[in-house]
N, C-alpha and C positions, 0 to 999 in steps of 0.2 A: 429571478433566480431561485435555482432548484431548492427547497429545503423540506423536510422531512415534517410535518406536524402533528402533533399529536394532539388538538383538538382539544384538551384541557389547559386552564386558566387556573397562574397560583394567588393564591387567594392569602393577600398581603393582610397581618396585621396593624391596624392602628399603629403601634406602636413597638416593634418586635422587641422583646425582651432577651437579651443575651442567654445562651444553654450554660447551663452548671457545668456542663465539660468542656474539656480546651481541644478545639479545630486543630493540631498539630500543623508548625509552619511551614513553607514547602520547602525547608533541606536539611528539617529534624528528623529522626529516626523515629518512624511510626513503631508506637505500639497498640498493634492490631487489638491485641486481645484485652484491652481498656474495659471493652463492655460488650456483651450480644447483643446482635441486632434486633431481639425485642425488648432489650432495655435501652438500647438507643434512642428506637421510634418511640418507645412511651414515652424520655427525655424529650426529643423535640415536640413531641404532638404536647406534649404537657406546657411547653413554654413558649409554643406556638411559635419556632422557628421557623422561617420561608424558605425550606428545603425541598430541592427535587431529588426523586429516589427514581432507579431503573433495575429491574429486577429482572434476571436472563434466567428463565425457569429451566432448567435441564429434562425437568420429567414431560415438559413439553412436546420436546425434541422428538421428529419421526426418523431422523438417521442418528446411526449412535454414533457415527464419526461426528457428530455434533461435540459431542460429550468433551471429545478429545481436545477437538479445537476450543472450547470453551475454557475448560482448565489451565492449556495452554495462553490464553487468553489473560487470566486472571493475574498471572505472571508477568505479562508481557505489556501489551500497550492498555488492557485496562488500568493496570496497577500506573501506570506513565500519566494516564487521564485525572487520576485521584491526585498525584502529586499536583499536576499542571494546578485544578480548583482547589486545593486546600481539601480535599473529598476522604470519605472513608470508604472502604470494602471489604464485603463479609461474604466467605465461599461456607454457604449453606451445607447441609449434611450428605443431602443428596445432590452435590455435584453443580447447585445454581450458583447465581456472583448474582449479589446487593450491591448495587455503589450508590451512596447518597453526596450529595451535594450540593452548597448554598445556591439555590434560582438566577444568580446571576451574571451565570458564564451560556449563555443561550448557544453564543459562535462555537463556542469552544464544545458542547454539547452536539451541535449538527455536526463535527465536524466526526465526533467517535460514531455516529450512527452512520456515516457514510463508510467508519470504516468496521461499523458490523456487519454491514448490511454487504458490504464484499466478504467478507471472513465464513459468514453464512449464507453465501452464494446458493448453494447446493439442498440447503434445509429450503429456504423460498421458493425453489424453482417444486421442489418435490409438494411443499404444500399449494401452490400456486396462489404465494403473494407477491406483489411488487412491488410494496413498500414492506422495511423491515416493522412499523410500526403498527402493523394490519396482522402481525402473526401471534400466534396464542402465546411463543417464549420468551414473547418480551412486552412487561409491563412498565408506562412510567405514572407515577405517584406524586403529586403535587399538593391536594387541597385538604384538611384536617380530615375530611372524613375518607379521601383517600387513601390516606398513611393509615388511618385505623384497620382499614381490610388488609393492607398489606400489613398491619404487625400483628393480624389476628390468622391471617394467613401464614407467617413462617414459625407461628410461636411453635410449635411444635418438633423444629426443627434448630440443631446444635449446631451452632458457625464451625468450621475450621479456625485452626489460628493460621492466619494469610501471613505470612514469611515476606519479608522486603527483596526483593529479587537482587543479587551480588551486583556490582558495579560493570562488572566485564560479563554480565548475562550475555550482552551483545554489544558487540563492539562496534564503538562512535566513530568514526571515522571519515571527514571533512574531502569528500570525493568533488572530482570537477569533470568537465565534460573531455575528451580528448581532442581538443585542436589544437594544431601545430600550429607554435608561433615560432615567429623570426624564420621561417622557410625560407621568404624572400630575400636574406641577406647573403642564402649560400645557395648554391646550385645542384640539384640531387639528382643523382643516377635516377631514372625509368628503371623500374621492375624488368625483369626478364626470366624465364624460364628458368635458364642457371641461375642465377641469384634466389628464385623462389625456394629452388632445391635446395638451396645451400641453408635458408629459413627456414626451412620445413624441419630440416635434418637438424636445428640448432637448437628449436624447441623442446626434442626429446632430450635434450641435459644441461635446458636450462631450467632457474628457479622458477616455475612458471606460476607460484605463489604470489613474488614481487610486482608480476604485473597484471593482478587479481584486483579492481576498482569496485565501488559501489558508490550507488547516488540513491537517494531515498526520491519517490515518489509520495508524497502528502495531500493530503483535505488542508483547504486553510480556507475558512466562512466567514468573510467579511475579517477584521482585526484578528481573529481568532492565532494563536503560537499553530504552529504547523503541527499534523498528528501523524507519524509515517504509517502510510498505508504496505508497502512494499519497498523492495530494496532492488535496484535495478545491478545486478553482475556481471560487469565486462571487462575487457580486456584493453589496456591505453596503450593504441597504436603507434600513438608518437613515442614513448615508453619503450615498448619492442623495440623498433624502431634505432632508440639512442641504444638499446643495450647489446643488438647482433649485425644491426648496419646504418651507423648513423651517417652518411652520406647516400644514403638508397629513400626515394621516396615510394614508399610501401603500398599506396594507394595510387600510382599515375597512370597504373592498366588494369581498369574494371575489372575483365575476367581473372587475371590472373589474382588479381585482389578477393577476388571472391573465393578462387581454388584456396589461397589463404586462410581466410575463415573460414571456409569448411576445418582446415586442420583444426583451428583456434577452439572451435565449436566441441571437437569430440577433446581436447585440452580443459578444456573449460569442464562438460562434464563429468571427466573422470575426476579434476580438482575438486565436483563440488559432491562427488559421491562418497567421496574420504573424508568430507565437512569435519576432516580433525578436533577445528575446536569448537564443535558444534554449536555453531553462530549460521549454516547455511543447511538446513533442514526445509524450514518453511518460513513462508511470506518473501519470497523473492523474486524474481523473473532474471529472465536469458534471451538474448536476443543472438535469436539461432538461424541456419538458414532452414527452407523448407525439407532440402535433400538432407539435414540431417536426423530430422524428429523423422525420418525412414531409414536411418540406417542401423546399424550392431550397437553402437554408440550408445545411443539414446535407449534400446531395448534395456542396456547393460544399467543407465542412470537409471529408468523407469525401475528398475527391480530392488535399485537401492534405497528407493523413498516409501517410504511406511505410508498405504492407501489413505490415511483418515486426513494426512497433510498434500494430496499433491494437489487439491482444489487449491491452496494456498501459494500455488505458485505458477507462475506468466511465462507461457511462453511467445518472446516478441516476433514479430514475424515484418521484412520488410516488404514495403510496399510494391517495389520497381521486381522481388526475388516473389513475390505472389502471382504478379501478372506475368512474369517472364513463364512460367508452366503454372497452369491454373488448377489443372486436372492434379497434379503431384500436389498443388496446396489443400484442394478441398480434401484430399484424401490424406494429407500429412493431419491437416485439420479435425478432422469425422479422428483420427485414431489416437490422437493428442483428446481431445474431449472425451472421446468412451472412457481413455484411463483417468481421468479426471480434472486435467490441468484447463487451466485459462489460457485463451488466445488472446494476442494483440495486436494489433496491426499499427505497424510503427512507418515513420515516414510521410507521413501526409502532410505535403503545405496549404497553408491559407489555400489557394488560388483551386485546388484540386479536391478539398472536400466536398463542392458539389456534384464530384462526381462518384461521390462514396456511398453505398446504402450499407449500412454496418448491419443493418437485420437481413438482410439478401448476402453478405457474405459471412452470417453466424458468428459474429468473434464478440467474445466479451467486454473488449475494453479498444479504443483508438487513442492513439498520441498526435495531435496537433502540432508542427512546428511554429513555435512563435519568432517572429518578425516584427520590426516595427509597420512594416507596413499594413501589419492585423488590423489595426484603427482605420485605417483608410481603405479598406474592404470591406469592412461592416460600417463604416460611413455613407460607404458607393454601390453599395448592392442592395435593395431595399430586402432581398429575398434570402440573406445571411443570415437572420437567427432563422431564418425557414430549414435549410440546413443545418443546424443546429441543431434543433428541436427533433429532425428526423434523422442524424446520427447518437440521439441520446445524448444530451449534455452530463449527464450524471456517471457515464460512461467514457467520457474524454477526458484525455490527461494534454494539457500543454506543456509542453516539454522545452530544454534552453530557454529558462528562465532567467536572466540574469540580474533582473529590476524587479521592481514595486509596481512599475506602471505595466505591465504583463500580468500581473496578478490582481489589480484592477479592473483589465480590461477584459480579464477572464471571466471575474466574478460579475461585471457586467450581463453579463451573456448566459450567467449562471453557471459557468464551467466549477467545477470544485476539487478537482486533480491537478495537483503540478509538480513538476521536477524542475532543476536546474540550480545554478550554482548560487544565485541569487537563495530562493529552498533550502539547499542544502545548508548555507552560511547561518542562516534564521533557525532550524531546525539545531547545529549547534550551539548555537549561544543558550537557547534554552536548555542541552543536556550538560553545559558548564558547571 
C-alpha cells in the first residue's frame, strides 16, 4: 500500500500525563483564541503529551499562488481534519499554518497528506519533489526535541485567530451516480435528430441548476473516515430525461448522445462560471468532451477562474473520446495543463488498465471503474499489480464504489482515492 513516511518515531512517555488545556470535543464550538501556538507547544512539551504537529511554512513556497491555496485550505479541509481528530489549528502571522493532534490518527493523517499532495502539486513540481514530506514547506514534529525546535521556530510569530467556517461554507449534498433504474419496465423511444434538436432548445429554458449533481472523490486509508479531495460536478441524465422527455432514451444513439453532451458541457461551464453561491470556485472536477476544451465557451470559462485556483480544478476526459481523435486530445490536454488545470482519464475498465500508460498520456489522474470481477482479475493476472504500479497507484481513483469491499480490494493494492455511492454515504455520515 502506498503511504507517506515521515521517517520519525513518536516518543511516548511511560505514563502519559494529561494536559491542563482542554482538547475540544468534535461537536463543540472551538475557541481558537484560547492559547497562542508557542504557549500551546510549551504546555504539551511540559506535560509530555504524545502529539504530532504539522507545519506548512508559507515562507518556503516558491510559487506565490500556493499562499492563496494554503489560506483557503486553512478554512476548508484542514479545519475539517482538526475537527475529525479533535486537534488544533493555528494560522501564523506569515500565513503559515500549524496543526497539532494526538498521535493516534495515523490513517487520517496519511489521507490528509494525499490531499495536501494534490493541492500543492504545482509547488512540488516546481521544486522537483515527488513526495510532499520531502518538500521544504512541510515539517512533521513528534518527539520532544522536535517540538522544542518547532516552538523556537515560531516563537516570534503571532497567530491569527482561525475562525470556524460557517456550516454553509460548502454545500453537503448526498449525490448518486446517474444510473437509469426501472427502464426495462417501460419501452423508451430512441433518440433521433429531431428529438435531439428539441432537447437542445429546451435546455436553454430549463432551470439548469436543478440538474447539477455533485459526488466527492475522497482519500481513504485503512479504516479512516473519507477525506474529500475534490467534487465531481455533473448532469444527471435520468433527471434530464424525466424533466424534458420521459419517454425517450437519451443514450440510445451514441453519436447523437455525444452531440447532446457537448451542449451539456457548455451549459455546465456557464453555470460554474456564475458560481453564485461561491461553492464552485475550486476543488472540483468536470467530465468534458475533448472538443469542449477547444471551444470558445471554455475560453470564457477559463477567464472567469482566478489563476491561483486553476490547479485545483480537474478536467475529466473519457477514454473513448480520447482515442476517437488523439491529435485533438493532445492539443486540448497541452492547452489545459498550460493554463494550470489537471487532467484525469476516465472510463478505464479493469481489463483495459494493462494497455494504458498514464505517463505517456501525461495525465495527472486516472479513474478505474470498480466491478465485482476486479478481484478475479487481480488473482488471475500475476502482472496486474505491475499495471497498477506503472499507472502510479497514488494517482488512481477507483470509482463506482458501492460497498466497503471495493475499498478493501483497492487498499490491498495501494489505491488511496475512491468515488461512489458508498463513499458519499460515509462522507455524509461524518458531516452530520
